[in-house]
KOLKOL-482572 format. One record per residue: residue in three letters; x, y, z of N, C-alpha, C in turn. Coordinates in pm, whole numbers, plus 50000, padded with zeros to 5 digits. Atoms other than C-alpha are relative to their C-alpha. Layout:
N
alaXYZXYZXYZ
...
This chain:
555
met501405001249980490565137249028499285011949951
glu500734988850053489065162848802499434996849864
ile500735004050119486985164348502499745010549899
gln500304990650106487155190648230501124999049901
ser498855000350084489385197247947501035009050062
ile498824996749928492575206248121500485014249968
pro499395006249883494485220848285499024998050114
leu500915004049895492875204848585500655002050134
ser499484998549864493345213248949498934995450095
val501015004249903491585204349270498875010050008
asn501044989849994489555236149220498974998549889
ala500915001450113487805223648910498624995750045
ser501385003549969484095217248896499854985250029
asn500285014049969482645185249036499344992849882
ser500715006450110480775179148711500954992049914
ile499195008950082482035151248490499945004649855
his499964994750136483155160948139499164991749905
his500975008250072481185131748000499714987950086
pro500315011749918479345103248168500684987749945
pro499385012250050481105069848150498984991649925
ser500925008350077479595046947889499614987850081
asn500545011149924477605017048005500874987649992
ser499235012150018480004990947871501485002750025
ile498564999249977483604984347969500574986149981
asn499345012950014485924956447863501495002349980
arg498554998950007489604949047837500475007149874
arg499584993950126489744961147478499915015250003
asp500004985549983489084996447605501345005250050
phe498704996249946492634996347744501104995849903
pro498915003650090496004994647567500354985250010
pro499685014450000497174959447469501004996050107
asp498985003449901500124961047710499625004250141
phe500474995949868498034973548003499944987850092
ile499935011249905498554951648313498785000150092
phe501085001749903495574938748511500404989250100
gly499635009849898496114921048840499225001950127
ala500594998849867495214917649205501134998650101
gly498914999649904497184921149524499644995150139
thr500075003149858497804910549882501305005050062
ser498704997549937500584915550137500354988250088
ala499505011949930502724890750328499274997550132
tyr500605002649869501374895550680498514996849987
gln501445001550010497784896350558499554986449947
val500455012750059497764862850374500904988150025
glu499075011449996500874841750431499714990450114
gly500055008849884500244828450781501404995050031
ala498695006049968503054805150897500855009850079
ala499314989549926503984831951148501194994950079
lys498915005649920506224808451347500634988049932
glu499465011350077507264784751070501135004449908
gly499014997750104510154781550832501105009750036
gly498914991449959512654801251037499685014850002
lys500384985850003510694833751021500215006550136
gly499944991949880511494860451277498735008150016
pro501234992449979508704881151434500105014149941
ser500114986150046507584913751277499265008150105
ile500724991749904506084943151458498514996849999
trp501415003750002502644931451343499754986950073
asp500135012149918503224897151494499885003850147
phe499994996649858504084911951832498825008850038
trp501134991149971501404938651812498714992150022
thr501245007649988498594913951756500064989750113
trp499885009549890499954888852008499845006850135
arg499984993349869500404914052287498875010050019
his501084990249989497594938252208498804995849916
pro501165004250079494644918252073498835009850012
asp501054990049983492424946152208500065010849892
lys499874990250107493744967851923499394995149869
ile500595005950121492174944351666498514997950025
ala501454999749980488404946251614499454986950053
asp500505012949955487864908951664501044992250081
gly498995006349915490984901551871500854989549931
thr499315010550075492544880451593501415004549960
asn498664996850048495964879751426500244993049866
gly499665006050129497764868451111500794987250011
asn499235012549984499204836051249499744990049889
leu500385009550106497304815450991499455007249879
thr500734992450103495094839250791499634990749882
ala500395008350115494664825150433500974988649974
asp498995010650013497704802150473500594999449859
phe499424999350134499084813850141501394993849996
tyr498655005849992502524802050256499994985549955
his500095014150037501394765950214499154997649876
arg500985002450105498724770849947500215008749876
tyr499774990650111500354794549699499804993449863
lys500175006450131500314768649417498534999549960
glu501435000250028496554764749444499525013949960
asp500464986550027496094802249450500535005449868
val499474995950130498374808149153499194993649887
ser500825006450103496294783048958498695007549981
ile501214991950012493224804149036500305012949923
met499604987950072495044835448919500064997449850
lys499855003250142495854818448591498634998149935
lys501325002550058492284806848535499185012849990
met500694987150007491024841848610500555008949889
gly499394991950106493394855848348500785011950049
leu499224988849948495404878748575501345001049927
asp498684997750059498454894148410501085000350106
ser498994997549897500184901448739499424997750138
tyr500385001649859500094894049110500915008950083
arg499254990849914501154921049354500044994350141
phe499845005449866502554907949681501225006350064
ser498834994549931505094917749944500844988750056
ile499075009149934508134900350085500055003650148
ser499874997949855508244895950461501485001350034
trp498614997249965511504912050570500514989950102
ser499535008949892511684890450883499914985349963
arg499975013950044511014858550686501344996649934
ile498705003050062514284861850498501175005250083
leu498994995149905516214881950760499355000350138
pro500755001149874514814869951096500385010550104
his499544989949905516914894651296500005014049938
gly500084987150066516404922551043501255004549930
lys498714995650052520094925950960500644989149915
leu499345009650088521974909550676501144992950071
gly498855005849933525014904050895499664989850106
met500405009649896522994883351143499394987449941
gly500415012650058522064856550895498785000849912
val501095000950096519814848950601499274986850020
asn500815012049981516964824250642499784993249865
lys500065006550131517354799750355498614994649969
glu501365004850027513824786150401499135011349946
gly500744988550052512414820950347500375003149856
ile499554997850137514524825750035499394989549907
lys500565010850082513344792049905498525002349974
tyr501444997650017509694800849965499735010449893
tyr500274989550098509844833149767500514996249861
asn499565005150130511894816949491498934990849940
asn501035009250049509244789749464498755007649955
leu501184992250036506394815049461500235007349868
ile499704992550122508054836449195500084990649880
asp499915009750109508884805948984498614995149958
glu501365004750030505274793949010499235010549920
leu500674989350073503964827648897500515000949856
val499414998650133506364830248604499624988149911
ala500355011950078505644794348495498565000549951
asn501404998850039501964803548477499705012949926
gly500184988050080502534835348280499525012150077
ile500454989049914501874858748573501215008050047
lys498874991449964504184888348634500015002850150
pro499904996249858505414892448994500185015250011
phe499934985649974504864928149116500265001350150
val499555002849863506824928949441500235012750082
thr499794989349903506704952349740501024995550103
leu498975003349902509734952949967499535002450143
phe500424996849863508064969050269498535003650003
his501434997749982504364965750347499704999550150
trp500274997049860504534976450714500524990050102
asp499645010449903505864944050870501505000450032
leu498604998249960509174956851007500434988950096
pro499515009549900511304930851187499985006050141
gln500104995049863510604934651559501385002950058
ala498654998149947514334931851628500525014149972
leu499544986550033514984965151452499215010650075
glu500804991049916512134982051635500585000550140
asp499455000649865513664970451962501395006250009
glu498624995449994517234979251873500125015249994
tyr499814985550013516825015151758498725007749962
gly501244992950027513145023651709499564999849855
gly500455001450138512785012751347500175012749918
phe499924988550090511975041151110500055013450073
leu499714987749927512315066851387501485003649991
ser498554998150002516055062751342500554999749858
pro499365000750131518225070151038500794987249978
gln499305012850016519955036851108499244990549907
ile500825009150079517075020350925500405000249852
val499684998750142518355032850589500984989149956
glu499005010050036521375009850586499424985950005
asp500585013449989519444979350707498994997449888
phe500965001750109516714985250449500734997849868
cys499205002050122519334988250175500564985849993
asn499445013549999520944955450279498924989549971
tyr501135009050026517564937950283499605000649853
ala500374998550141516684952049940501064993949909
asn498905005650078520104942149806499864984849990
leu500205014549998519444906149910498844996149907
cys501165003150084516024906749739500325001649852
phe499644997950140517384921249416500914988849950
trp499045010250039520204896049411499344986449983
lys500625013350002518024865749483498834998949903
phe501265001050075514834874449293499935008949876
gly500124989850104515584902649051500124995049857
asp499945005450136516284880248753498614997249944
arg501375003050043512534872648742499005010950036
val500904989149959510964902848916500365012649921
lys499754988350084510614932448678499295012550050
his500654988349940508494955448896500204999350152
trp499724999249856509704965249244499375012750057
thr500454988549922507994987949495500775000250130
thr499214999149877510135000449781499124999650123
val500834998349880507455010850031498545001249957
asn501434998850022503685006650038499395009650102
glu500764990649918501645035850172500785005350120
pro499294993949887504215054650383499125009450081
leu500944991549926501365078150477499374992350114
met500665007949898499585050550666500974995750108
tyr499015004549903502735037550831500385011450094
ser499564988549920503705072450951498915005150093
thr501074994049920500295083351078499324990150094
arg500705009449913498605051951211500894994650111
gly499095004749897501715041551402500535010850090
tyr499324989449927502875075851519499135012450023
val500934989149972499805098651529498854995050087
asp501145004949921496775078851645500314987250077
gly499575011549920498685048651779499234987349976
gln500815011950026496405022951616500784988949931
phe499095009850058499235005351429501244999150087
pro498735000449927502474992951580500965010649944
pro499765003549859504475006151751499065006750099
gly501014994749910501435024151893500375013050067
arg499554987349944502895058651943499125011449952
gly500644987850047501395093251924498865004750085
ser501164995449926498035094652097500194997750149
ser499895001549855497525097952471499624986150046
ser500445013449962495915063652472500804989149932
ser499225009950074498565046852260500744990750093
thr499315010449923500285015352378501204995249922
thr498825004650070503845007052288500254985450030
thr499705014249987505074971652237501304998050075
pro498765002549926507624958652491501064993949909
pro498925005550083511024948052358499894984949984
ile499945014250028511604913952208500894993150104
thr499175007349904512984887852448500634987749938
ser499435011850064513554858352218499474998949858
leu500415002750138513334847351857499604985449987
pro500355014150020511754815451725501254991549985
glu498875009150012514034785551742500174995649854
gln499715006150130515624768951440500055010349887
ile499754990550107516524800451251501174994749918
thr498945005550085518504786150961500595011249917
thr499344989350073521054807650787500784994449883
leu499255003650120522834807150457501075010449977
pro498944990250026526234823750419499895004949855
leu500164994350133526144847350123501235008149960
pro498894991750048528894862649910499505014049967
ile500614987050023527304896649955500465009450110
lys499464990749903528714926950124498925009750046
thr500904989749951526944952350339500065011949906
val500044988650091525794980850118500295012650078
pro499754987549929527305013950226498825009449980
leu501064990150013524835041950291500255008749878
ala499864991450117524165062249981500305014450041
leu499754986549952524545093350197501285000350081
pro498834998949914527825105050348499575002450144
pro500394999149859527805104250731499565014050041
glu500354986549956527635142150761498615004249953
asp501324996750049524345141950570498894992250069
ile501015007549928522585117950805499425008850110
thr500654991649900520065137951004499814991950127
thr500115007449875520255127251366498635002150062
leu501304999349935517135120351566500055010550111
pro499944989349901516335151051777499774995050141
ala500075004149860516575149252153498595000750056
tyr501344998449943512935159252201499054988649966
ile500865011650024511595126052069499664993650134
ser500435004149867509555114252364499774985050010
thr500205014349975509015080252521498664995249948
asn501345004350036505275079252450499565004949862
gly500334995450133505395095452112499685014949996
asp500274985850022504855129951967499365001649863
pro500694999850129502195133051695500285012449916
gly499644988150076503535167051593501394999549942
arg498635001150050507065155151521500324986049946
glu499585013550039507485117451506499504995549863
pro500405004750133505315110751198500835006249888
tyr499184993550103507405135751004501394993949992
trp498695006650002510665119151109499914986049940
val500185013450057509345084551025499855001049849
ala500184998050144508185096850684501325003949933
his498714995550052511555113750633500944988249977
his499115011550012513445081550696499474989749900
leu500575008550105511025061550480500415005149862
leu499624994250129511755085450194501494998249972
leu498565001850020515525084050248500344985449972
ala499785014350025515395046050264499564996449859
his500475002350138513345045449944501035004749899
ala499074994350097515775068149762501314992349995
ala498745007649996518835048749878499864986649930
val500235012950065517305015949758499875001749849
val500094997550144516405030749420501385002449941
glu498644997650048519965043349383500804986949992
leu499345013150000521275008749476499564991849879
tyr500535008050111519004991749221500515005249867
arg499564994250127519915015848944501504998049976
asn498545001150015523645013949010500484985749982
lys499465013649993523954976549062499224989749920
tyr500835010950055521044957448909499215003549874
gln501014997050102518814976348668500484997149858
ala499505001950137521034974648361499954985449956
cys499995014250037521304936748372498654993350022
gln501295006449971517924927848527498855006249922
lys500974993150087515984953448320498625001250064
gly501264997949931513334959648583499745014750025
lys500394986449961511524990648708499785000250151
ile500174998649856511305004149061499265012950031
gly500774988249963508935028349231499564999350145
ile500564999349865506975036749544498495000749986
thr501465000150005503275031749622499445009450107
leu500574989749913501295060849772498484998950000
asn501465000349990497725063449892499465013750037
thr500684987749961495305092149928498514998749969
his501354997150045491645101049928500095010449890
tyr500114987750078490555125349664499235010150084
phe500624989649917489515158449819499295010249912
glu500804989850066486695179849686499855012050094
pro500274988549914486345215649814498594999250058
phe501315000549935483495217750064499045010049937
ser500824989850066482255248949886500825006249888
glu499294992750105483195271849599500825011550057
his499214989549937484785295449850501484997549977
his498575001150027488455302449775500724992450109
asn499295006549888489535290850122499794984950000
asp500255014450005487895256850078500734993649882
lys499225005250113489525252649737501474998550038
lys498625001049954492895259849894500144988750103
ala499975011049902492025235450175500104986549928
ala499925012550077491485207949915501414997949947
glu498625001150046494925215449773500924995850114
arg499165003649885496495213850120499784985650042
ala500295013849962494735181150196500764990349909
leu499245008550091496295165649886501505001150028
asp498584998449965499675180249985500364991650121
phe499695006849875499515165350335499784984949992
asn500215014350017498425131250207500844994149888
leu499275004950116499875125949861501335007349980
gly498814992050028502335154449812501114998350102
trp499015002649895504095146750142501094990649949
phe499055010050051505755117649959500285001749850
leu499814998950144505235125149590500865012149963
glu499204988050028506695160349594501504997450017
pro498565002649987510075148349731500584991349889
val499425008750103510505120649473499895006249861
ile500084992850127509455144049191500975011849998
asn499274987350000511115176649297501085001250106
gly498914999849902513395168049591499735007950126
his500314992549877511555187449862498544997650037
tyr501385001449955508355187750067499135011149939
pro500894989750053505265207049949500135013150078
asp499894986949936505315244250022499045001450116
ser500994998649892502155241750232500454992950126
met499495007249883503805216250461501165007650063
arg498864992549946506975236650495499525012550073
cys500554988249935504855266650586499294996450130
asn500835003149884502425250050828500754992550109
val499285008149901504735225050999501275007150045
asn498864991449971507715248450984501174992050056
val498765006049949510655238351207499814985650044
arg500225014049962509005205451307500184990649881
leu499855008250120509335193150948501494998449970
pro498585001950034512745177350879500315005849862
his499594994850130514715191550589500974990349934
phe499065008250076516655174150317501265008149972
thr498764993850042520305182250265500065000249848
asn499864999550146521445190049913500234986149942
thr499725013650048522785154649876498744991550002
gln501235007849988519535139349999498985004349895
ser500964994850097517435161849777500314995049859
lys499605004850132519415152149468499724985149985
met500255014350006519095115349554498504997149989
leu501445002150004515325118249606499395003949866
lys500614994850122514555138349294500124989949886
gly500015009850109513525114249020500264985850044
ser499695013549949513935083649245498834990349979
phe501075009350032511275063149067499984997749849
asp500365002750140510455046548738498495000449983
phe501464999150001506775045348829499525003750140
ile500664997149873504415056749102498794990850011
gly501205007649971501915032649254499005008950071
val501054992049939498605048949346498924990850053
asn501095007549937496175033249592498845009650025
tyr501174991349986492715048849568498784991850039
tyr501215006649953489575039049756498805009450010
ser501134991849959487465069049854500345014949990
ala499834985550011487045106949877499415006950123
arg500494991649890486355134850126499795014349949
tyr500054985650017485245170950130501065006350088
ala498984992849924487935195050245499475014050031
lys500504987049954486885225250451501115007350074
asp498964992149935489225252950558499735000650150
ala500115000049853489885251150934501185007750058
pro498834992049960492245280051018500334999150148
asn499765000649856491835275251393500284985950051
ala499735013849957492505237851397501324999450077
gly498805002049920494965229151670500445011850083
val499604988249923495115263951820499844997150149
gly500035002449856495985261052189500224985550037
glu499785014249974496685223752154501434996249967
lys498695005350035499835202952132500044997849849
pro499925001850145501035202651770499794985449959
ser500275013450050499855172751568499845000349849
tyr500235001450144499905161051209498515001649968
thr501454999950024496105158251244499495014049972
thr500504986450015495665195951266500945009049919
asp499024991550069498765208651083499515004949864
ser500454996050134497025209750745498955011050005
lys501074990149985494305232950881498834996849906
val501085004850085491745211950697499094991050082
glu500985009349943488565195750824499534990849888
gln500435009750100487845163950631498604995150034
leu501405003449977484135156650592499514990049897
arg500575010150089482195127750444498665004349943
glu501314995550044478975147350399500005015149978
arg500274985850018477775181150277498495001749995
asp501454998249991474285192950368499294986750022
asn500555013149963473635158250513499964990049884
val499925009150114474385142050175501424994649991
pro498655005650009477355117950166500655003149866
ile499274997850124480055124249908499824988349903
gly500295011950078479285089149787499354989850091
pro500655010249918477375058349905500954994350105
lys499205005949893478625045050238500194985149973
ala499685014050024480335011450214500884995050114
arg499085005349901482774989750406501404999549942
pro500084996849859485084994950579499255013150026
val500864988749964483305022550768500535013349946
trp499434987550050485685049150633499785002049851
leu500034999650145484875041750269498665004949946
asn501134995550080482445062050060500354997649853
val499735003450140482165050149700499925012649914
tyr499914987850081483285078449471500894997249880
pro499155004650110484505063749142500595011249915
glu499414989250078484975097148967501275005450063
gly498784995549933487665103849226501264994249939
ile498805005950059490055079949053500385007649873
tyr499744991750118489705100348734500635013250042
lys499524986849958490195133348913501404999250061
leu498695001549937493155120649114501084997849894
leu498985003350100495005106348814500285011949908
val499774988250084494495137848606500685011050081
tyr499294990649912495565159048904501494996650004
ile498595004249999498805138748924500645003349866
lys499484996850133499255142648549500365014749988
asn499804985650019498925180448561500955006150101
thr499214994049893500685187148890501424994750004
tyr498705006649981503595162548874500604994849869
arg499365002750130504535161348504499744985849950
asn500515012450060502575129948420500944988050015
pro499155011849981504675102148577499294987349958
leu500585013250026504165065848482499354995150129
val500785003949882501475052848720499424986149982
tyr500815012149988500105019148821499005002350113
val500975000149890496865018649019500204986950073
thr499545012249934498204993949272499004994550102
glu501095005249917495124991349496498735007749970
asn501324994150016491434997649441499004989250033
gly500955010449962488614978949608499085004450111
val500994997549896485804976949858499744986850073
ala500235012049919484874952650136498514997750021
glu501335002749948481754935450254500164994250140
glu499945005249864480924925450609500184984949999
asn499865014449980482054891150719498824995350085
asp501245003749931478514880750809499944984950016
val499945014449975478714846550973498644993449984
asn501345005750014474954842050934499604997449855
leu500335002250141475024842050554500324985849959
thr499655012750062474854809450367501125002449899
leu498904998450094477804803050137499545005949867
pro500424994050128475854809949813499735014950010
lys500264985749985474714843549949501285007850027
ala498744993149970478194852050077500825002549874
leu499244998450124479534848349722499415010749909
val500654989550081477134874749587500505013650051
asp499394987249957479264906349617499755010749894
thr500404990550104477364930049391500695013450016
thr499374986949976478834961049556501425000249944
arg498625000450051482394950149472500024999749847
lys500045000950146481514940849115499725013849939
glu500344986850052479914974849056501105010150029
tyr498914991049962482724992649240501154998949899
ile498895002050094485424977349018499615004949861
glu500444996350135483404982248700499965015249983
asn500124985550012482675018948769501355007050009
his498674994049993486255026748870500784997649871
leu499315002650127487535010248553499505009349890
arg500504990450098485265032748347500705013450013
phe499354987149979486715063848505501514999149979
leu498585001950030490225049448481500235000949849
arg499914999050147489685045048107499935014549956
asp500144985950037488565081248087501255008050033
ala498774992949962491675093148271501114997349900
ile498995003550101493885074548024499715007549870
gln500374992650121491955090347737500325014850012
met499634986149977492685124147896501515001850010
gly498564998850005496395116447881500754995350122
ala499305005149882497145101748225500814987749961
asn499055010450041500145078548190499874987750091
val500295011449914498585048248361500204987149921
lys499635012150071499895013748270499494987250065
gly500485012249937498174989748510499005002950109
tyr501054998949899495374983248758499934987050079
phe500055011649911495304959749059498825001350095
val501105000549903492194950349254500574996550137
trp499745004349864492534949449630498704994250054
ser498855008750002492394922149717499654987149926
phe500225012850066492844888349551499234990650091
leu500635008749900491924868449864499405008350112
asp500374994449870490004876750177501224999250091
thr498774999249923492724887550417499745004650143
phe499984993249870493554898450770500155014949971
glu500014985850037492674935350740500405008950118
trp499374991249901494944950851003499115001850123
thr500774998049877492944966851287498584994649989
asp501335006050017489714952851138500024984950015
gly499945014549990490964917251171499284993549882
tyr500755007150105488514895150981498545004449993
ile501404995750002485334915751024499565004649862
asn500314996050138485544927450661500724990849902
arg499425008350106486214908050343500245008749877
phe499634992150117488084925950064500214991449875
gly499555008550110488814895849843498974997549891
met500845005650106487454885349507499844985050020
ile500075014349966488164850249636499594998750145
tyr500535002349866486154839449938500824989250070
ile499325009949917488084821550212499044995550110
asp500865005449895485994798750432500864997450123
phe499155000949882487764805050761499494989550100
lys500565010249910485484779450929500144985949945
asp499955013250064486094750950684501294998349922
asp498715003650060489774744250620500455009849892
leu499544989450090490264777150433499704997049853
thr500425002850137488424764850124499815013049923
arg500114988450088488544789549833498774998949911
tyr501124999250093485454800349637500065013349925
leu500054987650077485124825949358498715007450030
lys501174991449984482794854549440499545004849861
asp500524994950127480644870449170500955010149937
ser499074990150054483204898449136501164993349928
ala498925007350068485884872849045499544995249863
leu500555004350129483634858948771499895011849905
trp500114988150085482944894048645501375004249949
phe498654995650038486654902848645500604990249899
met499515010150094487484870048470499445002549860
asn500614997450130485024877948192500505013249941
phe499454987350046486274913748172501384998149938
leu498625001850043489844901148126500134991549873
arg499925008350120488984878047836500355008949881
lys499474991750109490874891047534499224998549870
ser500815001950119488364878147281498545001150038
lys501434998349975484604881047246499314986550019
lys500625012849972483924845947367498875001850101
arg501094999149904480854838647574500555000950142
ser499584998449862481024846547942500124986750071
val499835011949917482224820948191498985000650113
glu500995000749893479564809748438500594992750119
ser499465005849877480094798848797499974984950000
asn500095014649996478964763148735501064993349912
glu498915005650079481874758848493501315000050077
leu498744997249931484424767248761500184992150128
asp499845008049878484114739949021501454996250023
asn498615004149984487714730248953500885011450049
val499224988749951488874765249049499975000450152
val500115000249855487624761349404501024990250057
thr498955008649944490434747149616499754997350146
lys500155004149861490274728149939501184991350035
lys498805007349959493154713950136499734985250007
């Protein structure tokens, strides 16, 4: 996220090296550049209790703690993509998407979480059918293995990613996915946004399992699984851990019952990284040569501007990026955590053994980057003094949305989002200069609008903010590529209106409007029409909404 002729760091000026031109089209990007849109399994599939699926932690969280969701809803039905994927793939094709980014529900194919406890053949069939449908329509599957929906059974058995036991179970799950789907899937992501999983579930307690804060609520153990779990015997062996037993870091005795925001998020992140690295090693050793795919990890961060030109605020912006992006990117690039984290967190930060460090270093073919917004970073040397240690204060940075009562960018939805399109340029060039220019896909970028039940349908489809948001970010993305950033694709978040985690359905992120009151009918918003015209590879006239009645789908 910077803007001058390089080298670029977070300390560079806020001024843009040249204003983005007024026009942007697909021909401004390389011919092989991938454009797509994304969703995740829990957010769109529905069918929570169908087809032999086992419960995930998000199923149980929303069922047992509806008070944690803004509108008290859940993902039981959501967009019903499970039953309507063919209709939605037809929309993708008509829009001209190159790729569709989605996640596999771990508990839909392994209801109990473990390979040895049975594979759900209905779940395997569903994902095979979805992938086949995409490929038949010329759309590349871009698949995430873990988008936060851990099988509840593993959370109950050993605490999920709090335990190093998760590494073996995650490897076995990934092995099954590679074996069943890897002949057609050429882009795999191990984990989506480990930052969010580690902090929202183990610092502020707003995501399952609800640990960390004094007001957090943990989910009781599972008592039963849905009936009619069907299994399919497989000629597949349990994958041995990529790490020898002596290198498995044991969970410390001080892990508390109600959580510890100064320790648990770091252990969860540690195990997410080890699981990622073990799966990459598995894929490279067993599948990559014959399947010829790529594998990576998807990370998210704000961009951080120094609050002032003071040296301490510039260093604070660097630390903020370390504690958000570098926490996960530094290990997969260099095999260790950022120096600022090792200094500030000290003995509370787990360490990698030599074997683990070697396995982590270079454990990616690409990095997914999710970018939405930006913050000012202000040095806060006294943060957390006299308080219980917490990830929230360990960075010694105060994150601010305004400076001198002026927002860093226009306020939008969700409430945490300020529109700051130059941040995508600065972030990508920062990654280029700091981390040796890895291959990057922008795997999420988008903005929401309020789900206003009082709007008429025609007005609800006018999403000018999203159209302008995508257009402006694409301009700065083009500029980052021209500055040498090794970016090969861009995915809008999201394809459909979805269940948006703690926000439930109060915000709509989709380019496709879902009428949740009328049989989940699909309608293209103005942003979808704009993106469709942007994606046209020739200079044909623009497509108008009245030409697209056949794209709208109704059950």
